[in-house]
C-alpha positions in Angstrom: 57.9 138.8 135.1 58.9 135.2 134.6 62.4 134.1 135.2 63.9 132.6 132.1 67.5 131.5 131.5 69.2 133.9 129.3 71.4 132.5 126.6 74.9 133.7 126.6 75.8 135.3 123.3 79.2 136.0 122.1 82.4 134.0 121.7 82.8 130.5 123.1 86.1 128.6 123.7 86.9 126.2 120.8 87.5 123.2 123.1 84.0 123.6 124.6 82.5 123.2 121.1 83.7 119.6 120.9 83.0 118.6 124.5 79.7 117.1 123.7 81.1 114.7 121.0 82.6 111.4 121.7 84.8 109.7 119.2 85.3 106.0 119.1 88.9 105.2 119.4 89.6 101.7 118.1 93.3 101.8 119.1 94.7 102.2 115.5 96.3 105.0 113.8 95.7 106.0 110.2 98.2 108.6 109.2 98.4 108.1 105.4 95.9 108.2 102.6 96.5 104.6 101.5 95.8 103.3 105.0 92.5 105.1 104.9 91.7 103.7 101.5 92.7 100.2 102.5 90.5 100.4 105.6 87.5 101.6 103.5 88.1 98.7 101.1 87.9 96.3 104.1 84.7 97.9 105.3 83.1 97.9 101.9 84.0 94.2 101.4 82.9 93.3 104.9 86.3 91.8 105.7 87.7 93.7 108.6 89.6 90.6 109.7 92.0 91.2 106.8 92.2 95.0 106.8 96.0 94.9 106.8 96.0 93.0 103.5 93.8 95.8 101.9 96.0 98.5 103.3 99.1 96.8 101.8 97.2 96.4 98.5 96.3 100.1 98.6 99.9 101.0 99.0 101.4 98.7 96.4 98.7 98.2 93.7 97.7 100.8 91.2 94.6 102.6 92.4 92.6 102.1 89.1 92.9 98.3 89.5 91.4 98.4 92.9 88.6 100.8 92.0 87.6 98.7 88.9 87.6 95.6 91.0 85.6 97.3 93.7 83.0 98.6 91.3 82.7 95.1 89.8 82.1 93.6 93.3 79.5 96.2 94.3 77.3 95.2 91.3 77.7 91.5 91.9 75.6 89.4 94.3 78.3 87.1 95.8 78.5 85.3 99.0 82.0 86.4 99.6 82.7 89.9 98.2 86.3 89.7 99.4 87.1 86.5 97.4 85.4 88.0 94.3 87.4 91.2 94.7 90.7 89.3 95.0 89.9 87.3 91.8 89.0 90.4 89.9 92.2 92.2 90.9 94.2 89.2 89.8 92.4 89.2 86.5 92.9 92.9 85.9 96.6 92.7 86.7 97.0 89.8 84.2 95.2 91.7 81.4 97.2 94.9 82.1 100.5 92.9 82.0 99.5 91.3 78.7 98.7 94.7 77.2 101.9 96.0 78.4 104.0 93.2 76.8 102.4 93.6 73.4 104.3 96.2 71.5 103.8 97.5 67.9 106.3 95.9 65.4 106.1 98.5 62.7 108.3 101.5 62.7 107.6 104.8 61.0 109.6 105.9 57.9 111.0 108.9 59.8 112.7 106.8 62.4 114.4 104.6 59.7 115.8 107.5 57.8 117.0 109.2 60.9 118.9 106.1 61.9 120.6 105.8 58.5 121.7 109.5 58.4 
């Protein structure tokens, strides 16, 4: 009979499962969702130098604005995707502000009669 190594079957300790994997630790901590989104924006735009700016934008700017600007930049062939992204965010904020400031001037008849009663 030939001598072969027999595989152990059964349960294995959980910490031994991950012993073969090495994670790259860059020294930073991401604990919130907006930090992760800002970091992914920086990677997508190839602008890791300014990742803190994108993290701040992810925290303070409405998400739909950032996603619309990112989809615009993905389709474009620009030398600097980061500059194009910032321009598009500025443009989207401006149009959103203009739409917010425009209010309808006509009132319905119900509101006039309720005010007089």
